[in-house]
Backbone as a printed PyTorch tensor [residue, N CA C, xyz], in Angstrom:
tensor([[[  0.9160,  -1.3830,   0.0470],
         [ -0.0080,  -0.1300,   0.1080],
         [  0.7600,   1.2640,   0.0240]],

        [[  0.5000,   2.2040,  -0.7620],
         [  1.2670,   3.4820,  -0.9510],
         [  1.2030,   4.2040,   0.5550]],

        [[  2.4380,   4.7070,   0.7390],
         [  2.3000,   5.5400,   1.8630],
         [  1.4420,   6.9030,   2.3040]],

        [[  1.1040,   7.2090,   1.2230],
         [  0.2100,   8.6590,   1.1240],
         [ -1.2810,   8.0490,   1.0390]],

        [[ -1.6420,   6.8470,   1.1760],
         [ -2.9990,   6.5260,   1.4420],
         [ -3.4030,   5.6520,   2.6720]],

        [[ -4.3030,   5.7660,   3.3580],
         [ -4.6920,   5.0940,   4.6210],
         [ -5.7490,   4.0190,   4.2200]],

        [[ -5.3510,   2.8960,   5.0810],
         [ -6.6960,   1.8830,   4.6600],
         [ -7.6910,   2.5040,   5.5750]],

        [[ -8.7540,   1.6110,   5.5980],
         [-10.0400,   1.8460,   6.3890],
         [ -9.7680,   1.8370,   7.8470]],

        [[ -9.0500,   0.8830,   8.2390],
         [ -8.5820,   0.5510,   9.5530],
         [ -7.7680,   1.6760,   9.9910]],

        [[ -6.6380,   2.1140,   9.3310],
         [ -5.7720,   3.3780,   9.6360],
         [ -6.3400,   4.5450,   9.9300]],

        [[ -7.4920,   4.7930,   8.9830],
         [ -8.2410,   5.8630,   8.8350],
         [ -9.1330,   6.0960,  10.1490]],

        [[ -9.6870,   4.7650,  10.6360],
         [-10.6040,   5.0330,  11.7320],
         [ -9.5630,   5.3480,  13.1450]],

        [[ -8.3450,   4.5020,  12.9890],
         [ -7.3190,   4.7050,  14.0700],
         [ -7.0690,   6.0830,  14.2750]],

        [[ -6.4740,   6.5540,  13.0540],
         [ -6.1090,   8.2240,  12.9970],
         [ -6.9800,   9.1590,  13.6580]],

        [[ -8.4140,   9.0500,  13.3980],
         [ -9.4290,   9.7290,  13.7460],
         [-10.1690,   9.5010,  15.0450]],

        [[ -9.9750,   8.4520,  15.5250],
         [-10.5090,   7.8820,  16.6800],
         [-12.1500,   7.7400,  16.1950]],

        [[-12.4160,   7.2060,  15.2900],
         [-13.8510,   7.0530,  14.9620],
         [-14.2150,   5.5070,  14.6760]],

        [[-15.4870,   5.2010,  14.8210],
         [-15.8380,   3.6940,  14.8470],
         [-16.0480,   3.4510,  12.9740]],

        [[-15.7950,   2.2650,  12.6860],
         [-16.0480,   1.9150,  11.4200],
         [-17.4480,   2.4500,  10.8760]],

        [[-18.3780,   2.3870,  11.6790],
         [-19.7510,   2.7940,  11.3100],
         [-19.7640,   4.2200,  10.9900]],

        [[-19.0960,   5.0480,  11.7670],
         [-18.9180,   6.5320,  11.6240],
         [-18.3790,   6.6160,  10.4220]],

        [[-17.3110,   6.0770,   9.8500],
         [-16.6090,   6.2420,   8.5240],
         [-17.4460,   6.0360,   7.5110]],

        [[-18.1310,   4.8820,   7.7100],
         [-18.8220,   4.3100,   6.4610],
         [-20.0030,   5.2650,   6.2300]],

        [[-20.5520,   5.7320,   7.3870],
         [-21.7670,   6.8560,   7.3120],
         [-21.3460,   7.9450,   6.3150]],

        [[-20.0000,   8.6190,   6.9030],
         [-19.5180,   9.4640,   6.3360],
         [-19.3370,   9.3250,   4.7800]],

        [[-19.0120,   8.1120,   4.3930],
         [-18.9070,   7.8320,   2.8840],
         [-20.2840,   7.8620,   2.5500]],

        [[-21.3440,   7.2490,   3.2030],
         [-22.9420,   7.1320,   2.5970],
         [-23.3320,   8.4250,   2.3220]],

        [[-23.0510,   9.4510,   3.2140],
         [-23.6970,  10.7080,   2.9050],
         [-22.6750,  11.6200,   2.1870]],

        [[-21.7280,  11.1030,   1.4180],
         [-20.9010,  11.6470,   0.6880],
         [-19.9920,  12.9800,   1.2110]],

        [[-19.6010,  12.6900,   2.4220],
         [-18.5220,  13.4830,   3.1050],
         [-17.2180,  13.2400,   2.6030]],

        [[-17.0750,  11.6290,   2.3800],
         [-15.7770,  11.4260,   1.9250],
         [-15.8370,  10.5450,   0.7900]],

        [[-14.8210,  10.3070,   0.0030],
         [-15.0090,   9.5400,  -1.2690],
         [-13.8170,   8.6200,  -1.4430]],

        [[-13.5860,   7.6930,  -0.7470],
         [-12.2830,   7.0250,  -0.8230],
         [-12.1540,   6.2140,  -2.1370]],

        [[-10.8890,   5.8540,  -2.4620],
         [-10.5600,   5.2400,  -3.6510],
         [-10.8120,   3.7160,  -3.2980]],

        [[-11.3040,   2.9880,  -4.1690],
         [-11.8570,   1.6610,  -3.9070],
         [-10.6720,   0.6710,  -4.7720]],

        [[-10.1730,  -0.2550,  -4.0050],
         [ -9.3890,  -1.1370,  -4.6690],
         [-10.1000,  -2.6600,  -4.4190]],

        [[-10.9080,  -3.3170,  -5.3160],
         [-11.5500,  -4.2520,  -4.9150],
         [-12.6120,  -3.8820,  -3.6190]],

        [[-12.4140,  -4.6530,  -2.7180],
         [-13.3370,  -4.1670,  -1.2350],
         [-12.5760,  -3.2150,  -0.3330]],

        [[-11.3290,  -3.1560,  -0.6530],
         [-10.5170,  -2.0340,   0.1560],
         [-10.7990,  -0.6910,  -0.2290]],

        [[-10.7640,   0.1470,   0.8940],
         [-11.0260,   1.6090,   0.7900],
         [ -9.6690,   1.8670,   0.9260]],

        [[ -9.2430,   3.2150,   0.2240],
         [ -8.0320,   3.8300,   0.2940],
         [ -8.1900,   5.4240,   0.4690]],

        [[ -7.6340,   5.8160,   1.4230],
         [ -7.9950,   7.3100,   1.7850],
         [ -6.7780,   8.1730,   1.5060]],

        [[ -6.9620,   9.0880,   0.6820],
         [ -5.7870,   9.9360,   0.1490],
         [ -5.6530,  11.0990,   0.9650]],

        [[ -4.7070,  11.7850,   0.7220],
         [ -4.4580,  13.0670,   1.6040],
         [ -5.5900,  13.9320,   1.4960]],

        [[ -6.3670,  13.9330,   0.3400],
         [ -7.6070,  14.7890,   0.2500],
         [ -8.6770,  14.3660,   1.0480]],

        [[ -8.8720,  13.1170,   1.2390],
         [ -9.6610,  12.3190,   2.0480],
         [ -9.5400,  12.7510,   3.5430]],

        [[ -8.2800,  12.5210,   3.8940],
         [ -7.7150,  12.8230,   5.1020],
         [ -7.8230,  14.3160,   5.7680]],

        [[ -7.7510,  15.1730,   4.5880],
         [ -7.7690,  16.6480,   4.9770],
         [ -9.5040,  16.8130,   5.0950]],

        [[-10.2330,  16.3160,   4.4250],
         [-11.7220,  16.4680,   4.4120],
         [-12.0810,  15.9960,   5.7580]],

        [[-11.4760,  14.5680,   6.3490],
         [-11.8950,  14.2280,   7.6670],
         [-11.4470,  15.1040,   8.6100]],

        [[-10.2620,  15.6460,   8.7010],
         [ -9.6960,  16.4820,   9.4950],
         [-10.7780,  17.7190,   9.6010]],

        [[-11.3690,  18.1330,   8.5770],
         [-12.2340,  19.4260,   8.5750],
         [-13.5940,  18.9930,   9.3160]],

        [[-13.8900,  17.6510,   8.9000],
         [-15.3590,  17.3370,   9.4290],
         [-15.1000,  16.9740,  11.0070]],

        [[-14.0710,  16.5970,  11.4120],
         [-14.0600,  16.3110,  12.9520],
         [-13.8120,  17.7770,  13.6690]],

        [[-13.4360,  18.5480,  12.9590],
         [-12.9610,  19.9530,  13.6580],
         [-14.6950,  20.4620,  13.5620]],

        [[-15.2180,  20.5140,  12.5240],
         [-16.5680,  21.0860,  12.4000],
         [-17.4230,  20.4900,  13.5260]],

        [[-17.5560,  19.0410,  13.5740],
         [-18.1250,  18.2110,  14.6090],
         [-17.9340,  18.9080,  15.9730]],

        [[-16.5100,  18.9860,  16.3130],
         [-16.2270,  19.5940,  17.7320],
         [-16.5750,  20.8920,  17.9860]],

        [[-16.6820,  21.6260,  16.9180],
         [-17.5440,  23.3110,  17.1430],
         [-18.8810,  23.1890,  17.0210]],

        [[-19.6010,  22.0140,  16.7470],
         [-20.8260,  21.7930,  16.8160],
         [-21.7210,  22.0270,  15.4310]],

        [[-21.1280,  22.0350,  14.4340],
         [-21.7280,  22.0830,  13.1470],
         [-22.4770,  20.7860,  12.7820]],

        [[-23.4710,  20.8430,  12.0230],
         [-24.3210,  19.4990,  11.7540],
         [-23.5020,  19.2030,  10.7220]],

        [[-23.5930,  17.8410,  10.3420],
         [-23.0940,  17.1700,   9.1920],
         [-23.4910,  17.7470,   7.7400]],

        [[-24.8090,  18.2590,   7.9230],
         [-25.3600,  18.7520,   6.7050],
         [-24.5210,  20.1520,   6.4260]],

        [[-24.4710,  21.0520,   7.4750],
         [-23.5800,  22.3490,   7.3480],
         [-22.1910,  21.8720,   6.6730]],

        [[-21.5330,  20.9460,   7.4020],
         [-20.3280,  20.6100,   6.8790],
         [-20.2210,  20.2340,   5.5540]],

        [[-21.1710,  19.2490,   5.0360],
         [-21.1320,  18.8800,   3.7160],
         [-21.3960,  20.1590,   2.7870]],

        [[-22.4300,  20.8630,   2.9650],
         [-22.4890,  22.0820,   2.2590],
         [-21.3340,  22.9860,   2.1160]],

        [[-20.6340,  22.8690,   3.1800],
         [-19.4620,  23.8130,   3.4150],
         [-18.2440,  23.2340,   2.5250]],

        [[-18.0280,  22.0240,   2.5270],
         [-17.1290,  21.2060,   1.7780],
         [-17.4910,  21.3680,   0.2640]],

        [[-18.7240,  21.1730,  -0.0570],
         [-18.9300,  21.2590,  -1.5230],
         [-18.6090,  22.6100,  -1.9270]],

        [[-18.8630,  23.5870,  -1.1420],
         [-18.6260,  24.9160,  -1.7110],
         [-17.1310,  25.0450,  -2.4070]],

        [[-16.1600,  24.4800,  -1.8090],
         [-14.7800,  24.6020,  -2.1610],
         [-14.6910,  23.7270,  -3.4930]],

        [[-15.4300,  22.6580,  -3.6260],
         [-15.4500,  21.8760,  -4.9010],
         [-15.9870,  22.4930,  -5.9580]],

        [[-17.0290,  23.2590,  -5.8440],
         [-17.9090,  24.0660,  -6.8330],
         [-17.3660,  25.3800,  -7.1500]],

        [[-16.8960,  26.3310,  -5.9860],
         [-16.4500,  27.6470,  -6.2370],
         [-15.2530,  28.0390,  -5.8480]],

        [[-14.3220,  27.1280,  -5.3010],
         [-13.0180,  27.3030,  -4.5420],
         [-12.8910,  28.1060,  -3.4090]],

        [[-11.9090,  28.4820,  -2.9850],
         [-11.3190,  28.8570,  -1.7580],
         [-12.3300,  30.1340,  -0.9940]],

        [[-12.1640,  31.2540,  -1.8270],
         [-12.6670,  32.4110,  -1.2090],
         [-14.2780,  32.0780,  -0.9570]],

        [[-15.0670,  31.8140,  -1.7990],
         [-16.5620,  31.7230,  -1.4870],
         [-16.6460,  30.6710,  -0.3630]],

        [[-15.6910,  29.4430,  -0.2540],
         [-15.7610,  28.6270,   0.8910],
         [-15.3230,  29.5840,   2.1970]],

        [[-14.1970,  30.1840,   2.1760],
         [-14.0280,  31.0530,   3.2730],
         [-14.9770,  32.0390,   3.8890]],

        [[-15.7410,  32.7110,   2.7860],
         [-17.0060,  33.5020,   3.1880],
         [-18.0940,  32.8650,   3.7010]],

        [[-18.3190,  31.6840,   3.4750],
         [-19.2340,  30.6820,   3.8460],
         [-18.9530,  30.4400,   5.1910]],

        [[-17.6880,  29.9370,   5.4470],
         [-17.1070,  29.6640,   6.7150],
         [-17.3830,  30.8010,   7.9110]],

        [[-17.1220,  31.9220,   7.5580],
         [-17.3380,  33.2480,   8.5320],
         [-18.6310,  33.2750,   8.7490]],

        [[-19.5730,  33.0990,   7.8160],
         [-20.9140,  33.1230,   8.2310],
         [-21.2780,  32.0230,   9.1490]],

        [[-20.8870,  30.7870,   9.0910],
         [-21.1100,  29.7510,  10.0730],
         [-20.5480,  29.8630,  11.3200]],

        [[-19.1620,  30.3090,  11.1460],
         [-18.6180,  30.6650,  12.4290],
         [-19.1920,  31.6740,  13.2770]],

        [[-19.6920,  32.6370,  12.7540],
         [-20.3790,  33.7460,  13.5020],
         [-21.7520,  33.0830,  13.9680]],

        [[-22.5180,  32.5320,  13.1960],
         [-23.8710,  31.9160,  13.8550],
         [-23.5410,  30.9980,  15.0700]],

        [[-22.4110,  30.0400,  14.5750],
         [-22.2040,  29.0850,  15.8410],
         [-21.4130,  29.8820,  17.1060]],

        [[-20.9170,  30.8490,  17.0650],
         [-20.2550,  31.5990,  18.1060],
         [-21.5610,  31.9740,  18.9540]],

        [[-22.4200,  32.5420,  18.1790],
         [-23.4620,  33.1900,  18.7480],
         [-24.3270,  31.9670,  19.7550]],

        [[-24.4510,  30.8280,  19.0640],
         [-25.0290,  29.7160,  19.6110],
         [-24.3860,  29.3620,  20.7300]],

        [[-23.0600,  29.1170,  20.6850],
         [-22.2650,  28.5960,  21.6890],
         [-22.3120,  29.6870,  23.0270]],

        [[-22.1630,  30.8850,  22.7880],
         [-22.1310,  31.8000,  23.8880],
         [-23.4880,  31.7620,  24.3920]],

        [[-24.5710,  31.6270,  23.7610],
         [-25.7400,  31.3870,  24.5590],
         [-26.0680,  30.1390,  25.3300]],

        [[-25.3000,  28.9430,  24.7920],
         [-25.3310,  27.8640,  25.5560],
         [-24.6500,  27.8880,  26.8620]],

        [[-23.4510,  28.8260,  26.9010],
         [-22.2870,  28.8930,  28.0600],
         [-23.1790,  29.8310,  28.8810]],

        [[-23.9130,  30.9180,  28.6170],
         [-24.7380,  31.4510,  29.6810],
         [-25.6620,  30.3750,  30.1140]],

        [[-26.2530,  29.6400,  29.4170],
         [-27.3780,  28.7330,  29.9920],
         [-26.7260,  27.9230,  31.0380]],

        [[-25.4660,  27.5460,  30.5960],
         [-25.0070,  26.5020,  31.3640],
         [-24.5110,  27.2030,  32.9050]],

        [[-24.0840,  28.2560,  32.5180],
         [-23.5120,  29.0120,  33.7900],
         [-24.7310,  29.3960,  34.9020]],

        [[-25.8740,  29.4970,  34.2240],
         [-27.1900,  29.7840,  35.1760],
         [-27.6220,  28.5350,  35.8820]],

        [[-27.1160,  27.3900,  35.0880],
         [-27.9130,  26.0210,  35.5370],
         [-26.7620,  25.6330,  36.6870]],

        [[-25.5170,  26.0940,  36.6050],
         [-24.4090,  25.5710,  37.5350],
         [-24.7810,  26.3730,  38.7230]],

        [[-25.1020,  27.8820,  38.3230],
         [-25.3450,  28.4130,  39.8580],
         [-26.4950,  28.0100,  40.5590]],

        [[-27.6800,  27.7300,  39.7430],
         [-28.6560,  26.9480,  40.5120],
         [-28.4330,  25.9540,  41.1760]],

        [[-27.6520,  24.9970,  40.6800],
         [-27.4080,  23.7910,  41.1810],
         [-26.6630,  24.0820,  42.4170]],

        [[-25.4420,  24.7400,  42.3310],
         [-24.9310,  25.0300,  43.5060],
         [-25.5300,  25.7870,  44.6550]],

        [[-26.5650,  26.5680,  44.4460],
         [-27.4270,  27.0260,  45.3780],
         [-28.1080,  25.9780,  45.9780]],

        [[-28.7980,  25.1790,  45.1750],
         [-29.6330,  23.9260,  45.9850],
         [-28.7600,  23.1240,  46.6710]],

        [[-27.2930,  22.9820,  46.0750],
         [-26.6440,  22.0770,  46.8460],
         [-26.2990,  22.6680,  48.3050]],

        [[-26.0270,  23.8120,  48.1000],
         [-25.3720,  24.6240,  49.3760],
         [-26.7050,  24.5650,  50.5040]],

        [[-27.8900,  24.8270,  50.0290],
         [-29.0350,  24.7900,  50.7110],
         [-29.2840,  23.3690,  51.4250]],

        [[-29.1650,  22.3160,  50.6060],
         [-29.3160,  21.0500,  51.1600],
         [-28.2210,  20.7120,  52.3450]],

        [[-27.0460,  21.1080,  52.0150],
         [-25.8320,  20.7980,  52.8620],
         [-26.0980,  21.6820,  54.1510]],

        [[-26.7320,  22.7850,  54.1410],
         [-26.9360,  23.7100,  55.1940],
         [-28.2580,  22.9350,  56.1290]],

        [[-29.2890,  22.4140,  55.4750],
         [-30.1160,  21.8010,  56.0210],
         [-29.7130,  20.4390,  56.8580]],

        [[-28.8300,  19.8930,  56.2140],
         [-28.1830,  18.3390,  56.8390],
         [-27.3530,  18.8890,  57.9770]],

        [[-26.5220,  20.1730,  58.0680],
         [-25.6290,  20.4310,  58.9250],
         [-26.5510,  21.1130,  60.2770]],

        [[-27.6900,  21.6310,  59.9700],
         [-28.5980,  22.3010,  60.9950],
         [-29.1780,  21.0530,  61.7650]],

        [[-29.3550,  20.0880,  61.3970],
         [-29.8370,  18.8870,  62.1750],
         [-28.9790,  18.5400,  63.3460]]])
């Protein structure tokens, strides 16, 4: 096997994903590995796409948003893709900040209830 291509198993290990996940990404056309009989071979292009997919998932983007974003590069090139990325990132930053505020309120409420319960236990 060529050193610039990864096998299915190597790709799963490199990105710490299950075989099912990798097959699903193929099924929804996020990845298009080369085929050699029953073997899938992942080129540097596919590795780069997977890196972007994993990063996008970490940032909370949907697979459909990631698919559309990757497709922009294929059809229109780098500049339109970067403009689309800025729009996606701006929207996601707002959503993440809202989630962070909600989480802070939830933590404060839980701490308050926890401290009240501890006070009641110690009052007995």
